[in-house]
N, C-alpha and C positions, 0 to 999 in steps of 0.2 A: 471280796476281791475288787468290786467296783470302787470302794472307798480308797484302796491302795492305788488303783489306776488313776483316780482323780488327783491324789496327792502327788504322784509322779509327774503327771501332766503339769500340775502347778509348779513343781520344782524345776522342770526343764524349760518351761515357757519363759520368754523374755518378760522381765518385770521391772517395776520402778522401785523395788525394794532394795535396801542395802543389807549387807551381811550384818546380822545381829549377834552379839556375844551372848550365848545362852547359858554358858557355864565356864567358870574359871576355877580350876582345881589346883591350889598351890602345891608345889613340890618342894619349895625352899623359901622360908620366910625369915626375916630379921625384924623383930619387933612387930609392928603393925604393917610393915611394907613387905609385900611379896616380891621375892627376887626371881623366882622361876615358877612357871605354871603350865598346865595343860589347858588349852583354850578350845571350847566347842563353839562353833558358829552355826546359828540357825537350826540347832539340834540335828544337824546332818553330817558335819565334818569336824574333826578334832585335829589340832596341831599340838604335838607334844614338845615340851621343853622350850617354851618361849621365855626368853630372859628379859628382865626389866633392869635397867641401869640408871641410877639417879646420880647426877653430879651436882656440883654447887650451882651451876647456871642453867642446866636443862635436864630432861629425862629422855631416854631413848630405849628402843627395843632391839634385841638381837634375836633374829629368827634362827631356828636350828639349822645346822649344816649336816650334809651327808658326806661320809668319807668314801673315796673311791679306792681302786686297787693300788694306785701309785701314791697313796697317801695324799692325793689331791682332795680338796674339800669343795663341795658344790652346794649352792643355796637353791634347793629345789622348791622352797616355799618362800614367797616374797609378798610383802604388802605393797600394793600399787596405789593406794589413795591416802591422803592426809586424814580424811574422815575416819577411816578404819584405824589408822595409827593412833589418832587422838582418843578414839573409843577404847582401844587397848590400854593406853597409858592411864586413862581414867579408871578402867576396871582394875588395873594393878594397884593404883593408889587407894581407891575406895573399897574395893572388893565387894561391891554391891551389884548383883546381877538380877534383873527381873526375869522371872520364869516366863517363857514364851512357848507357844505351840510351834510345830514345824512351819517354817516360813518359806515362801517361794524364793528360789535362787535362779538367777540368770546365769547360764553356763554357756561359754563360748570357747571355741578353739582359737587361740590367739595366733599360734604358729605350730607347724609340724616340720621337722627337719630330718632328712635322711642322714644316717651315720655310716661310717665306713666299716664298722664291725660286722661280722657275720652273726654275732649273737644278739647284741643290742642294735636293732636295725633302724630305730627312729626315736627321737624325743618329741613329745607332744606337750605344748604349753596350754593349759586350760585356765581360763580366767573366770573366777566365780564372782558374780555381781560387779564386775569391773573393779574389784578391790583386792582380791587375793589371787595371785598367780602361782600355779603349781605345775612343776615339770614332771611328767610321767614318761616312762620308757616303754617301748614296745620291744619285747624280746622274742627271738625265734629259736626254737629248739628242734633239732633234727635227730630223730631216733631211727635206728635200723632194726627191723625184725630179722633176727639171725636165721630163722628158718626159711623165710621166703626171700630174704635179701632185699626187701623193699623199704625205702625210706619213708618215714612219716614226719611231716613238718607240722608243727603247731606253734601258734603265737600266743603269748600271754602278756599281760600288762604288769609292769614293775611300778609299784606304788612306793613313794619315799617312806623310809622307816619312821619318820617323825610325823606322818600324816595318816589319818584313819577315817574311813567312812563309817557313820553311825547307822545308816540305813542300807541294808543289803540291796534293796530294789534300786535305790539311787546309785549305789556303787556299780551295779550291773549296767545301768544305762550309760554311765560315764565310761566304763570299760569298753562298751560297744563303740562309743564315739571315738575313743582313743585308738582302738583297733582299726576302725574305718579310716581315720585320718593318717595313722602311722603306715598302714598298708598302701594307701594312696601315694604317699611321698616315697616310700621305699621302692616302689615299682618304677619311679622316674629314673632316668639315666642323666648323669651330669654332662 
């Protein structure tokens, strides 16, 4: 148990480390060049369906989009640094990834915004190592006990469909952080 606690402290602490690509699992390849892949960072988080596009003059990445109710598309996962972008391009081109242990990740709440909806009450932007920005939602569900007629309110975190935590301990720490920040801004009045 102590070993797990030490790992979590190392993951949450501010660090000088950058996100490392620890796994690239191709989902679509043409020849030796991977067109689409699931990418794991620092053995802790995975992004599904990252697309690589190579044109005559340059290469670029297309991060996965999330579809909303009104057929709107949202980019809930964004690359915020050129360093990480270049690492990903290189990983797609060479498909050589060094195996690494769980690495420390700097986690920061970049912003939290109250929403007008009664169901999705806040969006919380989390920045991983200053390089990867992910938007999570805080949802509020009200259920009524029909026998006692008392409402029960519960909040839970909405994780983008194309994003997954590989460590349940790390996931719980991030969810607590999201709930705390989301509830803080949802209580504010405009």
